[in-house]
C-alpha positions in Angstrom: 0.1 0.0 -0.1 0.9 3.4 -0.7 0.3 6.1 2.1 0.5 9.9 2.0 1.2 11.5 5.4 0.5 15.0 5.6 1.5 17.3 8.1 3.1 21.0 8.8 5.9 20.2 10.3 8.4 17.9 9.8 12.2 16.2 10.9 15.0 16.7 10.9 14.6 20.5 11.2 11.7 20.3 13.3 12.0 20.3 16.8 8.1 19.7 17.5 6.5 16.5 18.8 4.0 16.0 16.2 7.1 15.8 13.4 8.7 13.2 15.9 5.4 11.2 16.0 5.1 11.4 11.9 8.0 10.3 11.3 8.1 7.3 13.9 4.7 6.3 11.9 6.2 6.6 8.6 9.2 4.2 9.8 6.8 1.7 11.2 4.5 1.5 8.4 7.7 0.9 6.1 8.5 -1.5 8.4 5.2 -2.9 8.1 5.8 -3.5 4.1 4.2 -0.1 2.9 5.5 2.7 1.1 5.3 6.1 2.7 5.9 9.6 1.5 5.6 12.5 3.8 4.1 16.0 2.3 5.2 19.0 4.7 5.6 22.5 3.8 9.5 24.5 4.2 9.7 28.1 4.1 13.4 28.4 3.8 13.0 26.5 0.2 14.5 28.7 -2.7 13.0 26.1 -5.5 8.9 25.4 -5.1 9.4 22.1 -4.4 12.1 19.1 -3.5 12.0 15.2 -2.7 14.0 13.7 -0.7 15.0 10.4 1.0 14.8 10.5 5.1 15.5 7.0 6.7 13.9 5.7 3.7 10.9 7.9 3.7 10.2 9.9 0.8 9.7 13.6 2.0 7.8 16.1 -0.3 8.5 19.4 1.0 7.2 22.6 -1.1 7.4 26.2 -0.6 5.5 28.1 1.6 5.1 31.3 3.9 6.0 31.2 7.3 4.0 29.6 9.9 5.9 29.1 13.1 7.1 32.1 15.4 5.4 34.9 13.1 2.8 37.1 13.9 -0.6 35.8 14.7 -2.1 37.5 11.3 0.5 36.4 9.4 0.6 33.0 10.1 -3.4 32.9 9.4 -2.8 34.1 6.2 0.2 31.9 5.2 -1.9 28.9 7.0 -5.0 29.5 5.2 -2.8 29.1 1.6 -1.3 25.9 2.9 -3.8 24.0 0.6 -3.8 26.3 -2.4 -0.1 26.1 -2.8 0.4 22.6 -2.4 -2.3 22.0 -5.1 -0.7 24.6 -7.4 3.0 23.6 -6.9 2.5 19.8 -6.7 -0.5 18.9 -8.5 1.5 17.4 -11.4 3.2 15.3 -8.9 0.1 14.1 -7.4 -1.2 13.3 -10.5 1.3 11.4 -11.4 1.7 9.1 -8.3 -1.2 7.8 -6.9 -1.5 6.7 -3.0 -4.2 4.4 -1.3 -4.5 6.1 1.8 -4.4 9.7 2.9 -2.8 10.6 6.4 -3.1 14.2 7.9 -2.2 15.8 11.0 -4.2 18.4 12.9 -3.1 21.2 14.0 -3.2 22.7 11.3 -7.2 23.2 10.4 -6.0 24.2 6.7 -5.2 21.0 4.7 -9.1 20.0 4.2 -9.3 21.4 0.8 -6.1 19.7 -0.4 -7.3 16.1 0.9 -10.9 17.2 -0.6 -8.7 17.1 -3.7 -6.7 14.1 -3.6 -9.6 12.3 -2.5 -11.4 13.1 -5.5 -8.0 12.1 -8.0 -7.4 9.1 -6.1 -10.9 7.6 -4.9 -9.0 6.9 -1.9 -9.9 7.2 2.1 -8.7 9.8 4.6 -7.6 9.6 8.1 -7.4 12.7 10.6 -5.3 12.6 13.3 -7.3 15.1 15.3 -5.1 16.6 18.4 -6.2 20.3 18.7 -10.2 20.9 18.9 -9.6 24.6 17.5 -10.9 27.1 17.4 -13.0 25.7 20.7 -9.6 25.7 22.9 -9.0 29.4 22.2 -12.5 30.5 23.1 -12.4 28.4 26.2 -9.1 30.1 26.8 -10.4 33.6 25.8 -8.1 34.6 23.2 -11.2 34.9 21.0 -14.9 35.6 21.0 -17.3 33.1 20.1 -19.1 34.1 17.1 -16.9 36.9 16.5 -15.8 36.9 12.5 -12.3 35.3 13.3 -14.5 32.6 15.1 -16.5 32.3 12.2 -13.3 32.2 10.1 -11.6 28.9 11.7 -14.8 27.5 12.3 -15.4 27.4 8.5 -11.8 25.7 7.4 -12.6 23.4 10.6 -15.5 22.2 9.1 -14.1 21.7 6.1 -11.1 19.7 7.5 -13.3 17.4 9.2 -15.6 17.0 6.0 -12.5 15.8 4.6 -11.8 12.9 6.9 -13.1 9.4 6.3 -12.3 9.2 9.5 -11.5 11.3 12.3 -9.1 10.0 15.3 -9.2 12.0 18.4 -6.7 11.4 21.3 -8.4 10.3 24.4 -12.3 8.8 25.4 -13.5 12.2 26.7 -12.1 14.2 23.7 -14.3 11.3 22.0 -17.3 12.1 23.9 -16.9 15.8 24.0 -16.5 15.8 19.9 -19.5 13.2 19.5 -21.6 15.7 21.7 -20.9 18.8 19.7 -20.7 17.6 16.3 -23.5 16.1 14.8 -22.9 15.1 11.3 -19.2 13.8 11.4 -17.7 11.1 10.1 -16.8 8.1 11.5 -14.9 8.5 15.1 -12.3 6.4 16.6 -9.5 7.1 19.2 -6.1 7.3 18.4 -3.6 7.8 21.4 -0.4 9.6 20.9 2.8 7.1 20.0 6.2 6.9 20.0 9.0 4.1 19.2 9.9 2.4 22.2 13.6 2.6 21.8 15.0 4.5 24.7 18.4 6.6 24.1 21.1 5.6 25.9 22.0 7.8 28.9 25.1 9.8 28.6 27.5 10.6 31.6 25.8 13.7 32.7 27.0 16.5 30.0 24.0 18.6 30.9 24.1 18.2 34.7 27.6 19.0 34.3 27.7 21.8 32.3 24.5 23.5 34.2 25.9 22.6 37.2 23.5 20.3 38.3 25.1 17.3 40.0 23.6 15.8 42.8 20.1 17.7 42.2 16.9 16.1 41.2 16.2 17.9 38.0 12.5 18.4 37.0 12.4 19.1 33.1 10.2 20.6 30.8 10.2 20.4 27.1 8.0 22.0 24.3 5.8 24.7 23.5 5.9 27.4 26.3 2.2 29.5 25.5 -1.0 30.2 27.0 -2.4 26.7 26.6 0.4 25.3 28.9 0.0 27.6 31.6 3.4 27.7 32.4 3.0 30.0 35.4 1.6 27.0 36.9 5.0 25.5 36.9 6.7 28.6 37.9 5.0 28.6 41.2 5.7 25.3 41.8 9.2 26.3 41.5 8.7 29.3 43.9 7.5 26.9 46.4 10.5 24.9 46.4 13.2 27.7 46.1 14.7 26.8 49.7 15.3 23.4 48.4 18.7 23.3 47.1 18.5 19.7 46.0 15.3 20.5 43.4 16.0 22.2 40.3 13.8 22.9 37.0 14.5 23.1 33.5 12.3 24.5 30.8 13.5 24.2 27.1 11.8 25.6 24.1 10.0 28.6 22.8 6.6 30.0 22.5 4.8 33.4 23.0 5.0 33.3 26.8 8.9 32.9 26.8 9.1 36.4 27.9 6.5 36.3 30.8 8.6 33.3 32.3 11.8 35.4 32.3 10.1 38.2 34.0 8.7 35.9 36.5 12.3 34.1 37.1 13.7 37.8 37.9 11.0 38.6 39.7 10.8 35.7 42.0 14.6 35.4 42.1 14.2 31.9 40.9 17.8 30.7 40.6 16.0 27.1 40.6 15.0 27.7 37.3 16.8 27.4 34.2 15.1 28.3 30.7 16.7 27.3 27.8 15.9 27.8 24.2 14.7 25.1 22.0 17.1 22.3 21.0 16.9 19.8 18.1 15.1 16.0 18.5 18.2 14.2 19.2 19.9 16.9 21.9 16.2 16.9 23.4 16.0 13.2 23.7 19.9 13.2 25.3 18.6 15.8 27.9 15.7 13.3 29.1 18.1 10.7 29.4 20.0 12.6 32.3 17.2 14.2 34.1 14.9 12.7 36.8 11.3 13.9 36.5 9.2 14.7 33.4 7.1 18.0 33.7 4.3 18.9 31.7 0.8 21.4 32.6 -2.4 22.2 31.1 -4.5 25.3 31.4 -7.1 25.2 33.9 -9.8 26.5 31.2 -9.4 23.5 28.7 -12.7 22.3 28.1 -11.3 19.5 25.4 -8.7 17.0 26.8 -5.7 17.3 25.3 -2.6 14.7 25.9 0.3 16.5 25.5 3.3 14.9 23.0 6.0 15.6 25.3 4.9 12.7 27.6 5.7 10.0 25.2 9.6 11.2 25.3 9.2 11.0 29.2 8.0 7.6 28.9 10.4 6.2 26.9 13.1 7.4 28.8 11.8 6.0 32.4 10.9 9.3 33.7 8.1 9.7 36.3 5.7 12.0 35.1 4.6 15.3 37.3 1.9 17.5 36.2 -1.5 18.8 36.2 -4.5 19.1 33.9 -7.8 20.7 33.3 -11.0 19.4 35.4 -12.1 15.5 34.4 -9.3 15.2 32.2 -8.9 11.4 31.7 -5.1 11.5 31.5 -5.0 11.8 35.1 -6.6 8.6 35.4 -4.4 7.1 32.8 -1.2 8.1 34.5 -2.5 7.3 37.9 -3.8 3.8 37.5 -0.3 2.6 35.7 1.5 4.4 38.7 3.6 6.2 36.0 3.5 9.8 38.0 1.4 12.2 40.0 -1.2 14.5 38.2 -3.4 17.1 40.2 -6.0 19.3 38.9 -4.5 22.8 37.8 -5.3 25.4 40.5 -4.3 22.8 43.2 -0.9 24.2 43.9 -0.5 22.3 47.4 -0.9 19.0 45.8 1.6 19.8 43.0 3.7 20.7 45.4 2.7 17.7 47.9 3.5 15.2 44.7 6.8 17.2 43.9 8.1 16.8 47.2 7.5 13.1 47.1 9.8 12.5 43.8 12.4 14.8 44.9 12.6 12.7 48.8 12.7 9.1 47.1 14.9 8.0 44.5 13.0 4.5 44.7 9.7 5.9 43.9 11.0 7.9 41.0 13.0 4.5 39.5 9.7 2.8 39.9 7.6 5.3 38.8 9.8 5.7 35.9 9.6 1.7 34.7 6.1 1.6 35.0 5.9 5.3 32.8 7.7 3.0 29.8 5.4 0.1 30.8 2.6 2.3 30.0 4.3 3.4 26.4 4.5 0.1 25.4 1.2 -1.2 26.5 -0.9 2.0 25.1 1.3 4.4 23.2 3.4 2.7 21.0 4.0 3.6 17.3 2.9 0.1 15.8 -0.2 0.0 17.7 -1.1 3.3 16.3 0.0 2.4 12.5 -2.4 -0.9 13.0 -5.1 1.1 13.7 -4.4 3.7 10.8 -3.9 0.9 8.3 -6.9 -1.2 9.4 -8.8 2.3 7.8 -7.3 1.8 4.7 
């Protein structure tokens, strides 16, 4: 079978979890005997498109405007044009290279028109991997108003995106229920957890600990987007509560629109127990994970939908215990708690988050056992083999 994977971010340059997940999926599908092409964007190209090989994956990159780390207006314009530019630049390629299944990843919500054209051309099915219910989550967080012109604009493309899918796969049972109740005329729905390969990176000999002066400390690591949806101040408050405990240190690695907010909070609170680092590539990211002790995550308390942060996959892969907080009734809390893979509390319960952190700080044995459980959870529910089998079953 020939598969086309469509994603707006891909390796090797990308630092996003989605890029790593889709590459792992491509490699697993190849291992199962299929041919895989990835269609992705590149705002650095000097030519309309290139076709490359990456670990046996055919990678089709086409030129587009910048959609990462630019103003919201510029990003919206360039994302709106993603499908138009893809068809204009790549239609000849698509007409001469038929595929049997289209798998596309959201966010972004703007690949729907392209998928509709390809389905009509190839007479095949499509599988939408839906990770964010957008624009609903930005409404929930007060970033745009419901029933505003901006909302209706995004909502139009959201509906086109859903309409292009033969199957829509959300990332948790709670999201399935939420989506089913709020979208009455949707295609077939399924649950597809996030996934990862299960081969951990061998630990290096404390390169980063020595470089950052963290030898002998329990290091809490957060890697990924630093934005409104994550409510990073939640983790900053935790670090503030622990600044009198010299054995604990926090490392935040990433970029996003709230980096300056974190920098100001560190300075204002004199939080010497936080190290804020810029985003790194995937290899360096995994090497950091292999050295540190606890994986952190945070979800904004105002979310109505249920998110499974992709960063948790990296934590589980490297056998790190997980510490985090979620929005109310998020089923991620039950998944991690039942597996004894870490501690999860509701965002806003600062006392509970602090109590959980202290348990991990004071017991190396607890950290080790929860880390082993986290790795087992990855194998049981979040392996790339399981994800590939589910996707291919819908071909």
